[in-house]
N, C-alpha and C positions, 0 to 999 in steps of 0.2 A: 674373297675370304680363303685362307689356307685350309688344307685338309685338317690340320690339327686343331683349328678353331671351330670346325663344323660340329654341330650338335644334331642329334636325332630325337624326335619326339615319338616315344612309344606309348600307345594307348593300351592299357591293360584293364579290360572290363571283366572282373572276376565275379564270383558269387556274392561276396560280402562287400566289395567296394569297386569303384572305378578310379584308376590312377593315371595321371598324366605324368610321364617320366621323361627327363632329358638325360641322355647319355652322350659322352664324348667318344672319340674314336679309340680311346684306351679302355673303354668299358667302365669309366667312372660315372657314378650317378651324380649329376651336378644340379639337379632340380627335381622336385617332386610335389605334386598336388594330389591329395587323396580325398575322395568324397565317399564316405560310408553310405551304403544303400540298404534298403530293405530287400532281402533276397527274393521274396515273393509274397503274394497274398493268396489266401485260399477261400474260395467261395463254396467249396465242397470239401469234405474230408479227403485227404490225399492229393488234392489239386495243388499245383504250384505255378502261379502266373505272375507276370509283371508287364506293365505297359511299356511298349517299345520307346515311346517318347520320354519316359522316365530315365532310361539309360542315356539318351541323348542329352537331356537336361543335366543329368549328373555329370556327364563328361564336361559340359561347359563349366560347371561349378568346380570340378577338379582342375581345369585349366586356369580358372580365376585364382584358385589357391596357389597353383604353381607360380604364376607370374608375380603374385604378392610376396612370395617367400623365397625367391632366388634372385641372384644378380645377373643371370644370363639374359640375353636380349633375344626377342623373337627373330631378329634378322640373322642370328647365328644358326637357326634351324635349317638344315638342308633338305629334310624330308620327314614324312610322317608314316607310321606303321601301326597296325592293329593286331592285338591278340585278345582272345576272349574265352570265356567259359564254353564248354563243348555241349552240343546236343540241344541247345535252346532254339526253338523254331518260331518264325514270324510269318504271318500271312499279310500280304500287301495287295491292294487293288491296282487297277490299271494306272492310277495317278501316283502310285508309290505311297499311299496312305495305309496305315494299319487297319485291318478289319476286325481284329480281336486282340486281347492281350497275348503276349508271347507265352508259350508253354515252356516253362523252365525245365532243365534237365532233371531236377529232383521230383518232378511230377510223377504220381503213381497211378493215374487212371489207365484203364485198359479198354481197347477196342474189342468189339465182338469178332469172333472168328467163325465163319459159317462155311464149313466144308473144307476140303483140301485145296491146295493151290491148283488152279486150272491147268489142264493140259498134261504133257508128259512129266513136267516138274513134280507134280503131286505124286505120281507113281514112283519116281526116283526117290523122293524124300521118304516115302513109306518103306520102300525097299531097303534103304540105307539107315532106317530108324532115326532119321533126322526130323521127322514130322513134328515132334514136340518142340524142338529148338526153333524151327521155322515158324510154328504157330506162336511161340513166345515173341519172336520178332514182329509178327503181324499184330499181336495184341499191344505191343509197346510203341508201334508206329503212330506218332501223333496225327499224321495226316489221315489215317484210317478213322481215328476217333472223331476228328473234326467233320469228315465227310459223312459219318454215320449220325452224329448228334447235332451238327450245325450245318446242314446241307446248304443253307442260304449263304453262309460264310464261304464255304468251299466253292460254290458256284461263282462267287465274285472274285476268288483268289486268282490273281494274275502272276504274282511272284511269291514263291515259297522259299524263304531264306533262313539260314542260320543267323545267329546274332552278329557274327563277323561280317556276313554279307550285308546285313542291314546297316551296320556302322560304315562299312566301305561305301555303300550307296549314299548315305547321308553326307559323307565326306566328299565324294567325287561326282555324285549324280549318275553313276554308272552301276549297272547290275553285274558286278564282277567280284570274285572272291578267290581266295587262295586254295589250292589243292590241299595245303597243309592244315586247313581248318575244317575239312569235311569229315567230321566224326559225328555220327548220329544215325537215326532211323530214316535214311535217305537212300536213293538209288545210286550209290557211289561204288565204283570199282576200286577196291582197296589195293588190288595188285597192280593195276595200270595207272592209278591216280588220275582217273577221268570219270565222267558219268558212265553208268553202266551201259553196255551194249544193248541193242534193241531186243536181243533174244535172252537177256539176263532175267532170271526168275524174279528179281526185285520189282520189275515193272508189273508183274502179275500179283504182287502182294500189297500194292498201295495205289491210290488214285492220282499220284503225282505224274504230271506230263513233262516231257523234256523242256518245253518252252516256258515252264514255270521257274526253271532253275537258272542260276547265274552262270555267266561265262567263267571258266576256271583258268587261273594262271599259277605257275609254280612259285614257291617262296623266293623272294629276291627280285621278282619281276614287277613291273609297274602296273598298279591297278588303274590309276588315273591321276588327276590333279585336283587339288583343293578348290572347291567352288568359292565364290565370293562370300556366300552365306556361311559356309563351313569355316572358312578362314577367320571371319569375324567371331564365330562361336568359340574357336580355339585360341584366339588372340595371335594369329600368325599371318604372314603375308599370303595373299591368294596365289593360286596356281603352283604351290609347292607340290612336288611329286608325292604320291601315296604309294608305298611299296608293300607288296604282299608279304605277310609273315606266316604264322601258323597258329594252331590252337594253343591254349595256355600251357598244357602239359608238354606238348612238343617243343614249345619255346623254352620251357624250363630246362629241358634236356640240353638244348643247344647253349643256353645261358650258363649251364653248369659245366660246359666243356666236354659234353658226352658225344664225341664224334665216332666212337667205335663200339663193337659188341662186347669188349672186355671191361667197360665202365658201366656199372649199374647206377642209374640215376633214379633216386627215390624222391617222391614228392609227398611231403607230410602236409597235405592240404585237406580241404573238405572231403575230397576223394583222395585216398592214399594209393600211390602207384609205385611200381618199380618198372623201369624201362631200360632198354639198350637201343642203340642206333645200329641198324643193319643194312647193308647193301643188298641182302637177299630177302626174299619174301618168306618169313618164318612165322607160322601160327603158334604163339605160345600156348594156346589151348586149341585143340583140333576144332576146325570150323569157326574159330573166332579170329578174325583177321588182324594182322598188325596194322596200326594206324599210320597215316602219313606223317613223315618226319618234317621238322623245320629245315632239314637239309635236303635240298631238292633230289628227287629220285630215290630217296632212302625210306626206311620203315622204322617205326617205333614198336618194338616187341614188348607190349605192355601187359602186365598183370595188375588188376585193379581191385582194391577193396572199396566198395561203393561208398559206404558211409565214412570210412577212414577217420580223419581227425575231426570230423563232425562229432564223433563219439566223445572227444575231449570237450567240445563245446557243450554237448549234452550233459556231461558230468558237471561242468562248471555251473550250468544253469540249474541243475537239479540238486547238486550237493555242495556247491562252492560259494554260496552266498557269503559265508564268513570271510573267506579270503578276499573276495571282491570288495566288501565293505572296509576291511582292514587296509587294503591297498589304497583305497580312496583316502582314508584318514592319513596314511603315511605319504601319500603323493608318489606312489611307485606303481609299476605295472603288476597286475595280478599274477602274471606268469611267474614272477620271481617267487611268490609264495607257493604257487602250485609245484614248482620245482622242489621246494622244501618238503612238500608232502611225499614226493617220490624218494627223496634222499632219506626220509624217516623210515623207509621200509627196505628190508634187505632184498637183493636179487632173488627172483622166484616168488616174491609176494607171499612168502610163508605158505606155499602150496596152492595159492589161488591161481587158477588157470582160466583164461578168457579166449573164446573163439569169436572174432569180430564180425560175424555175419549178421549185422543189424538190419541189412537189407538182403533180399534173395538175389541170386544170380541167374544166369542162363544155363551154363554147363558146369562150371567149377567155381563156386558152389552152384548147385542146381536151384530151381525155382522154389523148392520146399525149404530152403535153408533159413535158419534162424540163429540168433546169437545165443551164446550160453556162457555161464560162469560156473565152474565146479571147484570143489575143494574147500568150501567154507568151513570155518571153525570159530570158536568164541574169541580167538585172538584177532580176528579180522575187523578192520575199521574202513572208513571211506578212503583213507590213504592207501590201503592195500588194493582197494578196487581201482583207484586211479592208476597206480603202478601196473596193475594187471591189464588195464586197457592198453597202456603203452607197450607192454610186453606182448600182448595178444596181437597187436598190429604188427610188431616187429616179426613175430613168428609167422604170421600170414604172408608178409612180404618176403621173408626168407624162403618160404615154400614157393612163392612166385619166382624168386631168383633161381631156385633149383629146377623149376619147370622150364624156364627160359634156357638155362644151360643145357638141359637134356634135349630140348627141341633144336637148339642152334649148334650144339656140339662145341661151344666155345665157353670156357670158364670165365666168370666175372671175377676180376682181381681187385677192383677198386670200387668204392662206394662214394657217390656224391649225394648229399641230402639237402633238399631245398624245401620251400613251402613254410607256412607259418610255424608248424611244429618243430622245424629245424632250429628255431631260435632258442629252444630249451636245451641247455647243456646236459641236463639229466636224460632227456630223450636221446640225444646224440650218443652219450656214453653207453646207454642201454642198447642202442642199435649196434654199436661196435661189438659189444659183448655177445649179443644174440647171433650176429652174423660171423663173428670171429675174424672180422676184417676192420682195418681202419675206416672210420666214417669221416669223410671230408665235407666241410661246410664251404660252399662257394664264397667269394669275397664280398658279394652283395646279396642281400635278402631278395632283391627284385630280379630274380633269375628269369621269370617269364618275360618281363619287359626287356631285359638284357638280350634274351634270345631273339626277340622281335627286332631289337635294334641291330643285332648282328646281321639278320636277313636284310635289313634296310641298308646297312653299311656296305654290303656287297652290291646290292642293287643300285646304290647311288655312286658306286665306284670309289668309295672312301677306303675300301680294302679290295685287293685284286681277286681274292677267292675266299672260300669259307674257312679253309685251314688257317690262312693268314689272319682272318678276322677273329676266329676263336682263340688263336694263340695270343693275339694282341689284346682282346677284350675280356678274357676270362682268366681267373687264377684261383688257387685254393686259399682259403682263409684258415680257420681253426681246424685241427685234426684231432680226432679222439681215437685212441688206440685201445684194443681189447685188454681187459684185465683178466688174467689167466684163470683165477679162481672162479670169477663170475662166468667166464666163457664155458668152463667145464660144466658148471651147474646148468646153464642154459642149454648146452648141447644135449644133456640127458633129458631135460624136460621137453625139449623140442622133439627129439627122436622117440622117446618112450611114452610121452603123453600127448603132446599137441597133435602130432601127425595121426594119432589114432582117434582123436575126438570126433571129427566129422564122419568118418565111416561108421563109427559105432552109434552116433546120435542121429544119423540120417534117417533110419527107419522111424524113430520117434518123431522127428520133424514132419515126416509124411503123415503120421497118425494125427499130429496136432493140426495139420492143414485139413485133413479129411474131416476131423471133428468140428473145428472152429471156422473153417473156410478162410483162414489167414495163415500165411500170405496167399493172396489170390493168384 
């Protein structure tokens, strides 16, 4: 088979769906199977769990849909690669069987913190006033909660994996994963892209042992080969190579063509992010590391809005029933009607301002943070609230852009916007206006799958290097230019109102937490 005829299967296991995607060497999506999934179930308030086998079964269904709906042949596939949601952890026993449901990244449970970190690290954190940040890390480390509350499960745990590591194991039978997928509360060295050294403080903050963790390989390297069982599950020939990719956000950046620090890659997904790719280790927020890039040896300087476009889903669920029913009657996508809500409201939402901290942070925002909407008047409707959500997210991501620029010393001159929210023309135009920069939409919506396919294309030798692969497989689609009148309005609202909201509301958020105990 010639290089031009070769296809790559990219498996994209997100929060809302599992997708089996076929890309050619020019970055064209030639086949897609999408299986919607239940993101999680909750046995207790704030818990978010899902059975690992459910993800594997859903992948099989996605592949069945793929082969039913495309003309490509399995024999054309040269290799397989995996990208997944970040921070979801799975406990396996010595036989590779799950011991409990996966803890999903949206989970809100907290482990107990009993005293300072042992040894000299504890004194250092106290001296540098980082003890609250480290304690927050300890509270949110899923391994700590499991060891404290389910000690029988932890005692049987032989392998502690992220979702990417679990899927790579099911595909190859090997406990190997990509360095580019290691994002979570795990003992990973984000500067050197390897497991933490034996003297690293992370080993003092969690019960994870080195022998529980998978072997790591960089993006573009071979994880292993498809087993007979996995090949049948995916409808592919056995022994195909499985190539390391990276986390979904990292792959989105690569799939958007973001190879350098001057391109701001924004993800309008369940979590909203702004990222650049850097060859230097640059912490966009002090003591918050840049995540591993899908480009080997590079870093993703990320600022994240944890609930992001989850807020849009929240609005649709709580206030958008009319549009959803009307869309069903008309046989159209509800998003088209929600765009009409945005266009019905002028820029600035007639003074309604939203701060999108629907979930607390670690440092910026801090653990006391809450969301807020100010400026209500009798003119405001749910349409104004919806537009204010989109504007608030854009303001927060612009603040992230300026923080990255300050820390890196390199201005961001171009914006690439991917993720589900990028399919809204109204959201794209609003983004261009708030940032005062053209907002570019990549040629395909499936940028995380495309980024994984780029990793695989280089690993399989279908392209000689990453620069060649990105140039061949990515391109810009629609471009939205700032409208000057709107840009000026947003500039004043951002500088004179939005940037002052959190500092002024922060003391009140702390009082709310002290009085109500929420957020914990």
